[in-house]
C-alpha positions as CSV (number, residue, x, y, z in Angstrom):
1,X,0.0,0.0,0.0
2,X,2.9,2.3,0.8
3,X,4.2,1.9,-2.8
4,X,0.7,2.8,-4.2
5,X,0.6,6.0,-2.1
6,X,4.1,6.9,-3.2
7,X,3.2,6.4,-6.9
8,X,0.1,8.6,-6.5
9,X,2.1,11.2,-4.7
10,X,4.8,11.3,-7.4
11,X,2.1,11.4,-10.1
12,X,0.4,14.4,-8.4
13,X,3.7,16.2,-7.8
14,X,4.8,15.6,-11.4
15,X,1.5,16.9,-12.7
16,X,1.7,20.1,-10.6
17,X,5.3,20.7,-11.8
18,X,4.3,20.1,-15.4
19,X,1.4,22.6,-15.1
20,X,3.5,25.2,-13.3
21,X,6.5,25.0,-15.5
22,X,4.9,24.1,-18.9
23,X,6.2,27.3,-20.4
24,X,9.8,26.2,-19.9
25,X,9.1,23.0,-21.8
26,X,7.3,24.7,-24.7
27,X,9.2,28.0,-25.1
28,X,12.9,27.6,-24.9
29,X,14.4,30.9,-25.8
30,X,18.0,32.0,-26.3
31,X,18.3,35.5,-25.1
32,X,20.5,38.3,-26.4
33,X,21.7,41.4,-24.5
34,X,19.9,44.5,-25.5
35,X,23.3,45.9,-26.5
36,X,24.0,43.1,-28.9
37,X,24.7,44.3,-32.5
38,X,23.6,42.1,-35.4
39,X,26.2,41.7,-38.1
40,X,24.7,39.9,-41.2
41,X,26.5,39.8,-44.6
42,X,23.4,41.2,-46.4
43,X,21.8,44.6,-46.1
44,X,19.4,44.7,-43.1
45,X,17.5,46.9,-40.7
46,X,16.8,46.2,-37.1
47,X,13.5,47.2,-35.5
48,X,12.6,47.4,-31.8
49,X,8.9,48.1,-31.8
50,X,7.2,49.3,-28.6
51,X,4.4,47.0,-27.4
52,X,3.9,49.2,-24.3
53,X,6.1,51.3,-22.0
54,X,8.5,48.6,-21.1
55,X,8.1,45.8,-23.7
56,X,9.8,45.7,-27.1
57,X,9.4,43.4,-30.1
58,X,12.8,42.8,-31.9
59,X,12.8,42.1,-35.7
60,X,15.3,42.1,-38.4
61,X,14.4,43.0,-42.0
62,X,16.8,41.4,-44.5
63,X,17.0,43.2,-47.8
64,X,17.3,41.5,-51.2
65,X,18.2,42.9,-54.6
66,X,15.2,44.2,-56.4
67,X,12.7,42.7,-53.9
68,X,9.4,41.7,-55.4
69,X,8.0,40.5,-52.1
70,X,8.7,39.6,-48.5
71,X,8.8,36.4,-46.5
72,X,7.6,36.6,-42.9
73,X,9.6,33.8,-41.1
74,X,8.5,32.4,-37.8
75,X,11.1,30.2,-36.2
76,X,10.7,27.3,-33.9
77,X,10.7,27.1,-30.1
78,X,14.4,27.3,-29.6
79,X,17.1,29.7,-30.6
80,X,16.5,33.3,-31.9
81,X,17.0,35.4,-35.0
82,X,20.6,34.4,-35.2
83,X,19.7,30.7,-35.7
84,X,16.9,31.6,-38.1
85,X,19.1,33.7,-40.4
86,X,20.6,30.9,-42.4
87,X,17.2,29.7,-43.5
88,X,16.6,33.1,-45.3
89,X,19.0,32.3,-48.1
90,X,16.6,30.7,-50.6
91,X,14.2,33.6,-50.2
92,X,16.8,36.2,-50.7
93,X,18.1,34.4,-53.7
94,X,14.6,34.6,-55.2
95,X,14.6,38.4,-54.6
96,X,12.3,38.3,-51.6
97,X,13.1,40.3,-48.5
98,X,12.9,38.4,-45.2
99,X,11.4,39.6,-41.9
100,X,12.7,37.7,-38.9
101,X,10.8,38.0,-35.6
102,X,11.9,37.0,-32.1
103,X,9.0,36.0,-29.7
104,X,8.9,37.6,-26.3
105,X,11.8,36.3,-24.2
106,X,13.7,35.3,-27.3
107,X,16.7,37.3,-28.5
108,X,16.1,41.0,-27.6
109,X,12.3,40.8,-27.5
110,X,10.6,41.3,-24.1
111,X,7.0,41.2,-22.9
112,X,4.4,38.6,-21.9
113,X,4.4,35.3,-23.7
114,X,0.9,33.9,-23.3
115,X,-0.4,32.3,-26.5
116,X,-2.5,35.3,-27.5
117,X,0.5,37.5,-27.0
118,X,2.5,35.4,-29.5
119,X,-0.3,35.8,-32.0
120,X,-0.6,39.5,-31.6
121,X,3.1,40.0,-32.0
122,X,3.0,37.9,-35.2
123,X,0.3,40.3,-36.5
124,X,2.5,43.2,-35.7
125,X,5.2,41.8,-37.9
126,X,2.6,41.4,-40.7
127,X,1.6,45.0,-40.4
128,X,5.3,46.0,-40.6
129,X,5.6,44.0,-43.9
130,X,2.5,45.7,-45.2
131,X,4.1,49.1,-44.7
132,X,6.1,48.4,-47.9
133,X,4.5,45.4,-49.7
134,X,1.0,44.6,-50.8
135,X,-0.7,41.5,-49.3
136,X,-0.3,39.5,-52.5
137,X,3.5,40.0,-52.2
138,X,3.7,38.6,-48.6
139,X,4.6,34.9,-48.0
140,X,4.1,33.7,-44.5
141,X,6.4,30.9,-43.4
142,X,6.5,29.0,-40.2
143,X,8.8,26.2,-38.9
144,X,7.8,23.8,-36.1
145,X,6.2,26.0,-33.3
146,X,6.3,28.9,-35.7
147,X,3.7,27.1,-37.9
148,X,1.1,28.1,-35.3
149,X,2.0,31.8,-35.6
150,X,2.3,31.6,-39.3
151,X,-1.1,29.8,-39.7
152,X,-2.7,32.3,-37.3
153,X,-1.5,35.3,-39.4
154,X,-2.7,33.7,-42.6
155,X,-6.1,33.0,-41.1
156,X,-6.5,36.7,-40.1
157,X,-4.8,38.6,-42.9
158,X,-4.5,38.2,-46.7
159,X,-1.2,36.9,-48.0
160,X,0.3,35.4,-51.2
161,X,1.1,31.9,-49.7
162,X,1.3,30.1,-46.4
163,X,4.2,27.7,-45.9
164,X,4.4,25.3,-43.0
165,X,7.6,23.3,-42.3
166,X,7.2,20.4,-39.8
167,X,3.7,21.5,-38.5
168,X,1.5,19.8,-36.0
169,X,-2.3,19.4,-35.9
170,X,-2.5,21.1,-32.5
171,X,-0.2,21.3,-29.5
172,X,-2.5,19.3,-27.2
173,X,-2.2,16.2,-29.4
174,X,1.6,16.7,-29.6
175,X,1.9,17.1,-25.8
176,X,0.0,13.8,-25.3
177,X,2.8,12.1,-27.2
178,X,5.4,13.3,-24.6
179,X,3.3,13.0,-21.4
180,X,0.6,10.4,-22.1
181,X,-0.1,9.7,-18.5
182,X,-1.5,13.2,-17.8
183,X,-4.7,14.9,-18.9
184,X,-2.9,17.5,-20.9
185,X,-6.1,18.8,-22.5
186,X,-7.0,20.2,-19.2
187,X,-3.6,21.3,-18.1
188,X,-2.1,23.1,-21.1
189,X,-2.3,26.9,-21.3
190,X,-1.0,26.7,-24.9
191,X,-3.2,25.1,-27.5
192,X,-1.8,26.3,-30.9
193,X,-4.7,24.8,-33.0
194,X,-3.0,24.9,-36.4
195,X,-5.8,22.8,-37.8
196,X,-8.3,25.5,-37.0
197,X,-6.3,28.3,-38.5
198,X,-5.8,26.6,-41.8
199,X,-9.5,26.0,-42.0
200,X,-9.8,29.8,-42.2
201,X,-6.9,30.4,-44.5
202,X,-7.8,31.3,-48.1
203,X,-4.2,31.6,-49.4
204,X,-2.5,28.7,-51.0
205,X,-0.8,26.4,-48.5
206,X,2.4,24.4,-48.9
207,X,3.4,21.9,-46.3
208,X,6.8,20.3,-45.8
209,X,7.5,17.4,-43.5
210,X,10.0,14.6,-43.1
211,X,9.1,11.0,-42.3
212,X,12.0,10.7,-39.9
213,X,11.1,13.8,-37.8
214,X,12.0,12.9,-34.2
215,X,10.5,16.0,-32.6
216,X,7.1,16.4,-34.4
217,X,6.4,13.0,-35.8
218,X,5.2,12.9,-39.4
219,X,1.7,11.7,-38.4
220,X,1.0,14.9,-36.6
221,X,1.0,17.0,-39.7
222,X,-0.4,14.3,-41.9
223,X,-3.7,14.8,-40.0
224,X,-3.8,18.3,-41.6
225,X,-3.9,16.9,-45.1
226,X,-7.7,16.4,-45.3
227,X,-8.1,20.0,-44.4
228,X,-6.1,21.3,-47.3
229,X,-7.9,23.1,-50.2
230,X,-7.7,22.2,-53.8
231,X,-4.4,23.4,-55.1
232,X,-2.7,23.2,-51.7
233,X,0.4,21.0,-51.6
234,X,1.8,18.5,-49.0
235,X,5.4,17.5,-49.8
236,X,6.9,14.5,-47.9
237,X,10.7,14.0,-47.5
238,X,11.2,10.3,-46.9
239,X,14.6,10.8,-45.3
240,X,13.8,14.2,-43.7
241,X,14.3,14.9,-40.0
242,X,13.2,17.9,-38.0
243,X,16.1,20.2,-38.8
244,X,17.3,19.1,-42.2
245,X,14.4,19.6,-44.5
246,X,16.1,22.6,-46.2
247,X,18.9,20.3,-47.2
248,X,16.6,17.6,-48.6
249,X,16.5,16.9,-52.4
250,X,13.5,18.8,-53.7
251,X,13.2,21.5,-51.0
252,X,15.0,24.3,-52.9
253,X,13.2,23.4,-56.1
254,X,9.9,23.7,-54.3
255,X,10.8,27.1,-52.9
256,X,12.1,28.3,-56.2
257,X,8.9,27.2,-57.9
258,X,6.8,28.9,-55.2
259,X,8.6,32.3,-55.4
260,X,9.3,32.3,-59.1
261,X,7.4,35.1,-61.0
262,X,4.3,33.8,-62.9
263,X,4.8,33.5,-66.6
264,X,3.3,36.4,-68.6
């Protein structure tokens, strides 16, 4: 009986810790000092947008030659703008500017990081892009956790295309994979319902996922496929993992095809 009580006690304590510290499991930022100076080998401009009197949203706008559009890039749950920068090359090569955003707590961004705060900050980046480009010249791109912010923006504002790299159906289902013994549907404060956002997205959607993804298993994005519209595309990389899709055969061709100007 003592063993049973101990198991129950540990289960309850584990659940309480999981509930209290869930943010640390979901959002894993790499911070930068506010004095840090970016040094990229392409023209760029840094923005620190005031959210309120104390909070700032940090973004970097990478400039391409003769830009014909812009890609809003939402990175995953780790790293910051520095780690996101290398993924901008295919877009810059296609003469698209790239706008990189750090979520609150990441890089030099500060402020509250509740789910709705992440969405609202994502919309701020869209409005910044709209200050120069028309909606039909804006491509919204999300990777991993960033697919939730990207899909949210595309569901709320017009854009040229929505691209989702390693997406999930919703975060509740993904969390159950990691902690199946807990009622995560009741415990999670972050839901990230990507499936619901794409239902309200009218822009063309392109999905990338690798069958060997060890972080967000392939089946979690495959559930999105029945929700895609006619003309949307789902590209599978049989040997793709979570962080190597940009190096998989066919990825660059798909990006080039997406961003290439339409034939007259």
